[in-house]
C-alpha beads as a LAMMPS data file, in Angstrom:
LAMMPS data file: protein, C-alpha beads

270 atoms
269 bonds

1 atom types
1 bond types

-500.0 500.0 xlo xhi
-500.0 500.0 ylo yhi
-500.0 500.0 zlo zhi

Masses

1 110.0

Atoms # bond

1 1 1 400.500 -377.170 83.246
2 1 1 397.160 -379.274 82.512
3 1 1 395.501 -380.599 84.902
4 1 1 393.328 -383.835 84.565
5 1 1 389.361 -382.614 84.724
6 1 1 387.721 -386.173 83.541
7 1 1 388.556 -389.938 82.538
8 1 1 385.904 -391.414 80.417
9 1 1 385.288 -394.856 79.256
10 1 1 384.959 -394.414 75.282
11 1 1 381.515 -395.698 73.835
12 1 1 382.983 -398.302 71.362
13 1 1 385.905 -399.819 73.617
14 1 1 385.491 -400.442 76.563
15 1 1 389.432 -400.804 77.060
16 1 1 389.942 -397.083 76.143
17 1 1 389.665 -394.310 78.298
18 1 1 389.387 -390.829 77.038
19 1 1 391.466 -388.208 78.903
20 1 1 390.482 -384.459 79.477
21 1 1 392.466 -382.167 80.964
22 1 1 392.423 -378.272 81.549
23 1 1 395.416 -375.466 80.884
24 1 1 393.577 -372.335 82.020
25 1 1 391.036 -372.529 78.154
26 1 1 388.488 -374.672 79.392
27 1 1 388.247 -378.269 79.323
28 1 1 389.202 -380.332 76.312
29 1 1 390.106 -383.764 75.037
30 1 1 393.541 -384.666 75.125
31 1 1 394.379 -388.589 74.431
32 1 1 393.022 -391.291 75.190
33 1 1 395.147 -394.679 76.616
34 1 1 394.151 -398.342 77.093
35 1 1 393.069 -399.452 80.627
36 1 1 396.172 -400.516 81.267
37 1 1 398.622 -398.030 80.723
38 1 1 395.810 -395.680 82.656
39 1 1 396.705 -398.206 85.964
40 1 1 400.188 -398.393 85.092
41 1 1 400.705 -394.565 85.726
42 1 1 397.676 -393.849 88.116
43 1 1 395.858 -391.536 86.230
44 1 1 393.427 -389.857 87.944
45 1 1 391.415 -386.621 88.263
46 1 1 392.926 -383.992 89.299
47 1 1 396.740 -384.747 88.124
48 1 1 399.276 -382.346 86.830
49 1 1 400.939 -383.538 83.466
50 1 1 403.739 -381.990 82.480
51 1 1 405.129 -382.485 78.685
52 1 1 407.606 -385.600 79.821
53 1 1 404.540 -387.237 81.829
54 1 1 402.541 -386.837 78.336
55 1 1 404.930 -387.970 76.506
56 1 1 405.919 -391.472 78.206
57 1 1 401.637 -391.973 79.106
58 1 1 401.313 -392.096 75.379
59 1 1 404.941 -393.734 74.296
60 1 1 403.602 -396.837 76.898
61 1 1 400.229 -396.443 75.319
62 1 1 401.423 -397.162 71.437
63 1 1 403.229 -400.195 72.752
64 1 1 399.978 -401.302 74.260
65 1 1 398.122 -400.645 71.102
66 1 1 400.801 -402.739 69.114
67 1 1 401.088 -405.172 71.974
68 1 1 397.383 -405.701 71.132
69 1 1 397.741 -405.712 67.632
70 1 1 400.412 -408.526 67.814
71 1 1 397.871 -410.955 69.749
72 1 1 395.532 -410.409 67.379
73 1 1 397.436 -411.387 64.918
74 1 1 398.674 -414.520 67.174
75 1 1 395.288 -415.332 67.741
76 1 1 395.323 -417.361 64.410
77 1 1 398.362 -419.359 64.292
78 1 1 401.540 -419.389 65.458
79 1 1 403.871 -417.152 64.211
80 1 1 407.808 -416.038 64.453
81 1 1 408.647 -412.841 65.310
82 1 1 410.140 -411.906 61.727
83 1 1 406.626 -412.335 60.823
84 1 1 405.173 -410.438 63.708
85 1 1 407.316 -407.206 63.558
86 1 1 406.702 -407.552 59.599
87 1 1 402.420 -407.049 60.949
88 1 1 403.343 -404.554 63.018
89 1 1 405.562 -402.271 60.601
90 1 1 403.045 -402.854 57.875
91 1 1 400.848 -400.729 60.608
92 1 1 403.628 -397.702 60.438
93 1 1 404.043 -398.769 64.061
94 1 1 407.622 -397.187 64.814
95 1 1 411.247 -399.750 65.502
96 1 1 411.121 -398.583 68.908
97 1 1 407.457 -398.967 69.949
98 1 1 407.865 -402.643 67.839
99 1 1 410.638 -403.451 69.748
100 1 1 409.083 -402.787 73.321
101 1 1 406.061 -404.613 72.015
102 1 1 407.988 -407.402 71.024
103 1 1 409.847 -407.847 74.474
104 1 1 406.618 -408.410 76.216
105 1 1 405.475 -410.847 74.056
106 1 1 408.105 -413.255 74.970
107 1 1 407.738 -411.943 78.564
108 1 1 404.107 -413.397 78.283
109 1 1 405.449 -416.373 76.116
110 1 1 403.279 -415.530 72.961
111 1 1 406.283 -415.386 70.972
112 1 1 409.311 -418.212 71.074
113 1 1 410.771 -419.003 67.356
114 1 1 412.254 -422.337 68.725
115 1 1 408.973 -423.473 69.490
116 1 1 407.261 -422.011 66.475
117 1 1 410.214 -423.863 64.062
118 1 1 409.239 -427.270 65.381
119 1 1 405.451 -426.849 65.387
120 1 1 405.893 -425.932 62.125
121 1 1 408.173 -428.299 60.920
122 1 1 405.806 -430.785 62.005
123 1 1 402.988 -429.406 60.309
124 1 1 404.083 -429.444 56.804
125 1 1 405.861 -433.323 57.298
126 1 1 401.899 -434.158 58.778
127 1 1 399.610 -431.921 56.475
128 1 1 402.154 -431.762 53.112
129 1 1 404.364 -433.641 50.785
130 1 1 407.094 -430.857 51.518
131 1 1 410.830 -432.249 51.815
132 1 1 413.228 -431.295 54.349
133 1 1 415.124 -428.719 52.516
134 1 1 411.741 -426.803 50.732
135 1 1 410.890 -426.550 54.940
136 1 1 414.066 -425.114 55.939
137 1 1 413.817 -422.433 52.789
138 1 1 410.444 -421.281 54.241
139 1 1 411.418 -421.526 57.731
140 1 1 414.238 -418.762 56.626
141 1 1 411.673 -416.966 54.810
142 1 1 409.949 -416.660 58.046
143 1 1 413.353 -415.386 59.979
144 1 1 414.327 -417.953 61.466
145 1 1 417.559 -417.870 62.934
146 1 1 419.592 -420.747 61.179
147 1 1 421.307 -422.511 64.104
148 1 1 416.669 -422.978 65.224
149 1 1 415.967 -424.234 61.767
150 1 1 418.976 -427.075 61.730
151 1 1 417.441 -428.416 65.254
152 1 1 414.219 -428.493 64.324
153 1 1 414.475 -430.397 60.761
154 1 1 417.372 -432.290 62.244
155 1 1 414.933 -433.891 64.838
156 1 1 413.058 -435.564 61.792
157 1 1 413.735 -439.246 61.744
158 1 1 415.126 -440.282 58.247
159 1 1 413.302 -443.111 57.897
160 1 1 410.651 -440.510 58.435
161 1 1 411.209 -438.780 55.276
162 1 1 412.399 -441.540 53.606
163 1 1 408.780 -443.143 54.065
164 1 1 407.362 -440.441 52.344
165 1 1 409.761 -440.190 49.708
166 1 1 408.699 -443.695 48.718
167 1 1 404.985 -443.272 49.015
168 1 1 405.474 -440.265 46.744
169 1 1 407.783 -442.020 44.494
170 1 1 405.185 -445.081 44.134
171 1 1 401.814 -442.775 43.100
172 1 1 404.248 -440.767 40.791
173 1 1 404.667 -444.241 39.146
174 1 1 401.470 -445.230 38.749
175 1 1 400.074 -442.191 37.602
176 1 1 403.593 -441.612 35.183
177 1 1 402.943 -445.459 33.838
178 1 1 403.020 -444.626 30.094
179 1 1 406.598 -443.239 30.408
180 1 1 409.620 -445.536 29.971
181 1 1 411.384 -446.806 33.227
182 1 1 414.651 -444.329 32.189
183 1 1 412.393 -441.334 31.696
184 1 1 410.294 -442.262 34.585
185 1 1 413.097 -442.699 37.406
186 1 1 414.688 -438.798 35.970
187 1 1 411.152 -437.230 36.207
188 1 1 410.511 -439.130 40.362
189 1 1 414.018 -437.755 41.138
190 1 1 413.564 -434.529 39.331
191 1 1 409.994 -434.719 41.731
192 1 1 411.541 -435.282 44.746
193 1 1 414.464 -432.632 44.256
194 1 1 411.567 -429.855 43.867
195 1 1 409.967 -430.800 46.664
196 1 1 413.000 -430.622 49.072
197 1 1 414.018 -434.247 49.753
198 1 1 417.737 -434.337 50.237
199 1 1 420.224 -436.655 48.116
200 1 1 420.644 -439.109 50.647
201 1 1 416.671 -439.517 50.944
202 1 1 416.266 -439.551 47.049
203 1 1 418.810 -442.280 46.395
204 1 1 417.066 -444.280 48.994
205 1 1 413.784 -444.172 48.100
206 1 1 414.710 -444.996 44.026
207 1 1 416.464 -448.033 45.402
208 1 1 412.879 -449.210 47.339
209 1 1 410.378 -448.281 44.803
210 1 1 409.591 -450.751 41.903
211 1 1 410.521 -448.320 38.257
212 1 1 411.974 -451.257 36.577
213 1 1 409.183 -452.555 34.378
214 1 1 408.722 -455.946 33.442
215 1 1 409.301 -456.235 29.557
216 1 1 405.541 -456.649 28.472
217 1 1 404.332 -453.653 31.088
218 1 1 407.412 -451.347 29.385
219 1 1 406.623 -452.420 26.272
220 1 1 402.398 -451.260 27.223
221 1 1 404.027 -447.999 27.817
222 1 1 405.999 -447.606 24.399
223 1 1 402.824 -448.756 22.878
224 1 1 400.645 -445.610 24.423
225 1 1 403.386 -443.317 23.243
226 1 1 404.263 -444.929 19.749
227 1 1 400.710 -444.899 19.103
228 1 1 400.427 -440.805 18.770
229 1 1 403.956 -440.934 17.099
230 1 1 402.784 -443.234 14.359
231 1 1 399.979 -441.083 13.270
232 1 1 402.152 -437.875 13.379
233 1 1 404.809 -439.807 11.237
234 1 1 403.021 -442.275 8.930
235 1 1 402.628 -440.102 6.056
236 1 1 406.327 -439.364 5.603
237 1 1 408.157 -441.381 3.311
238 1 1 409.407 -444.651 4.596
239 1 1 413.316 -444.386 5.683
240 1 1 412.396 -440.886 7.267
241 1 1 409.040 -442.088 8.911
242 1 1 411.147 -444.720 10.772
243 1 1 413.979 -442.664 11.481
244 1 1 411.805 -439.746 13.179
245 1 1 409.456 -442.615 14.705
246 1 1 412.640 -444.593 16.164
247 1 1 414.922 -441.106 17.337
248 1 1 411.363 -439.893 19.402
249 1 1 410.562 -442.892 21.128
250 1 1 414.319 -443.297 21.850
251 1 1 414.359 -439.833 23.470
252 1 1 411.255 -440.812 25.969
253 1 1 413.643 -443.641 27.408
254 1 1 412.809 -446.579 25.203
255 1 1 415.166 -449.269 24.591
256 1 1 415.737 -449.508 20.971
257 1 1 415.086 -453.373 20.447
258 1 1 411.793 -452.647 21.911
259 1 1 410.944 -449.842 19.648
260 1 1 411.951 -452.092 16.425
261 1 1 409.330 -454.601 17.811
262 1 1 407.028 -452.047 17.275
263 1 1 407.695 -450.448 14.299
264 1 1 407.367 -453.926 13.311
265 1 1 403.966 -454.217 14.631
266 1 1 402.662 -451.375 12.648
267 1 1 403.599 -451.868 9.350
268 1 1 403.076 -455.967 10.154
269 1 1 399.244 -454.135 10.735
270 1 1 399.687 -452.258 6.956

Bonds

1 1 1 2
2 1 2 3
3 1 3 4
4 1 4 5
5 1 5 6
6 1 6 7
7 1 7 8
8 1 8 9
9 1 9 10
10 1 10 11
11 1 11 12
12 1 12 13
13 1 13 14
14 1 14 15
15 1 15 16
16 1 16 17
17 1 17 18
18 1 18 19
19 1 19 20
20 1 20 21
21 1 21 22
22 1 22 23
23 1 23 24
24 1 24 25
25 1 25 26
26 1 26 27
27 1 27 28
28 1 28 29
29 1 29 30
30 1 30 31
31 1 31 32
32 1 32 33
33 1 33 34
34 1 34 35
35 1 35 36
36 1 36 37
37 1 37 38
38 1 38 39
39 1 39 40
40 1 40 41
41 1 41 42
42 1 42 43
43 1 43 44
44 1 44 45
45 1 45 46
46 1 46 47
47 1 47 48
48 1 48 49
49 1 49 50
50 1 50 51
51 1 51 52
52 1 52 53
53 1 53 54
54 1 54 55
55 1 55 56
56 1 56 57
57 1 57 58
58 1 58 59
59 1 59 60
60 1 60 61
61 1 61 62
62 1 62 63
63 1 63 64
64 1 64 65
65 1 65 66
66 1 66 67
67 1 67 68
68 1 68 69
69 1 69 70
70 1 70 71
71 1 71 72
72 1 72 73
73 1 73 74
74 1 74 75
75 1 75 76
76 1 76 77
77 1 77 78
78 1 78 79
79 1 79 80
80 1 80 81
81 1 81 82
82 1 82 83
83 1 83 84
84 1 84 85
85 1 85 86
86 1 86 87
87 1 87 88
88 1 88 89
89 1 89 90
90 1 90 91
91 1 91 92
92 1 92 93
93 1 93 94
94 1 94 95
95 1 95 96
96 1 96 97
97 1 97 98
98 1 98 99
99 1 99 100
100 1 100 101
101 1 101 102
102 1 102 103
103 1 103 104
104 1 104 105
105 1 105 106
106 1 106 107
107 1 107 108
108 1 108 109
109 1 109 110
110 1 110 111
111 1 111 112
112 1 112 113
113 1 113 114
114 1 114 115
115 1 115 116
116 1 116 117
117 1 117 118
118 1 118 119
119 1 119 120
120 1 120 121
121 1 121 122
122 1 122 123
123 1 123 124
124 1 124 125
125 1 125 126
126 1 126 127
127 1 127 128
128 1 128 129
129 1 129 130
130 1 130 131
131 1 131 132
132 1 132 133
133 1 133 134
134 1 134 135
135 1 135 136
136 1 136 137
137 1 137 138
138 1 138 139
139 1 139 140
140 1 140 141
141 1 141 142
142 1 142 143
143 1 143 144
144 1 144 145
145 1 145 146
146 1 146 147
147 1 147 148
148 1 148 149
149 1 149 150
150 1 150 151
151 1 151 152
152 1 152 153
153 1 153 154
154 1 154 155
155 1 155 156
156 1 156 157
157 1 157 158
158 1 158 159
159 1 159 160
160 1 160 161
161 1 161 162
162 1 162 163
163 1 163 164
164 1 164 165
165 1 165 166
166 1 166 167
167 1 167 168
168 1 168 169
169 1 169 170
170 1 170 171
171 1 171 172
172 1 172 173
173 1 173 174
174 1 174 175
175 1 175 176
176 1 176 177
177 1 177 178
178 1 178 179
179 1 179 180
180 1 180 181
181 1 181 182
182 1 182 183
183 1 183 184
184 1 184 185
185 1 185 186
186 1 186 187
187 1 187 188
188 1 188 189
189 1 189 190
190 1 190 191
191 1 191 192
192 1 192 193
193 1 193 194
194 1 194 195
195 1 195 196
196 1 196 197
197 1 197 198
198 1 198 199
199 1 199 200
200 1 200 201
201 1 201 202
202 1 202 203
203 1 203 204
204 1 204 205
205 1 205 206
206 1 206 207
207 1 207 208
208 1 208 209
209 1 209 210
210 1 210 211
211 1 211 212
212 1 212 213
213 1 213 214
214 1 214 215
215 1 215 216
216 1 216 217
217 1 217 218
218 1 218 219
219 1 219 220
220 1 220 221
221 1 221 222
222 1 222 223
223 1 223 224
224 1 224 225
225 1 225 226
226 1 226 227
227 1 227 228
228 1 228 229
229 1 229 230
230 1 230 231
231 1 231 232
232 1 232 233
233 1 233 234
234 1 234 235
235 1 235 236
236 1 236 237
237 1 237 238
238 1 238 239
239 1 239 240
240 1 240 241
241 1 241 242
242 1 242 243
243 1 243 244
244 1 244 245
245 1 245 246
246 1 246 247
247 1 247 248
248 1 248 249
249 1 249 250
250 1 250 251
251 1 251 252
252 1 252 253
253 1 253 254
254 1 254 255
255 1 255 256
256 1 256 257
257 1 257 258
258 1 258 259
259 1 259 260
260 1 260 261
261 1 261 262
262 1 262 263
263 1 263 264
264 1 264 265
265 1 265 266
266 1 266 267
267 1 267 268
268 1 268 269
269 1 269 270
């Protein structure tokens, strides 16, 4: 049975110790362990080690290494349990070791999926323009349980989400002022859907956002787009030119009476 003959601190890692044993063939390096494992198993010079003891020591050391790797991973930001497990799996750590390491992380409060979900939702709301539905999907991708996702997102008030949706809509409306009222409304609805806002939030935001332009503003938008189309079609025969110009502007959401007014303006210029 091997006997520990020497225990020395590793040169490049002061938290790990090299264990040397002698099984009758002279002293030789056996394995290394974390300081906590050394203390927990009371490893010391002169101790006899059977195969079971060595296996247990090495298993505990693997747990400690996995735990330390997880702590390092968690030092940059909060993570979900699923993220930590995936990180450790990439290091080719066995499931049994990961389970023990994760249990230890919960024990010392380094992991808490409920707190993670709450913090994630708050961060996304404060730093991005994402709506609740997109945030829910992202939490699901991080392995958070459905009930924790619902609880975290449901804590966000309707008014808070509506305020963000209105600001986005107003900003989008200013940026896309060349669009017709009808097309602008469609684009804003689609934009809010992509960002994950619920239909009730979208409806409320649309009611609060001024998207129906005054006639003069609508006509200005029509002229901006109509000029390009006029240049595109003006060399066609008169009937075909008017038909194509009318249909193109109508598809862009402009009312037919304004389209006729624009065409008359262009013809009077010639």
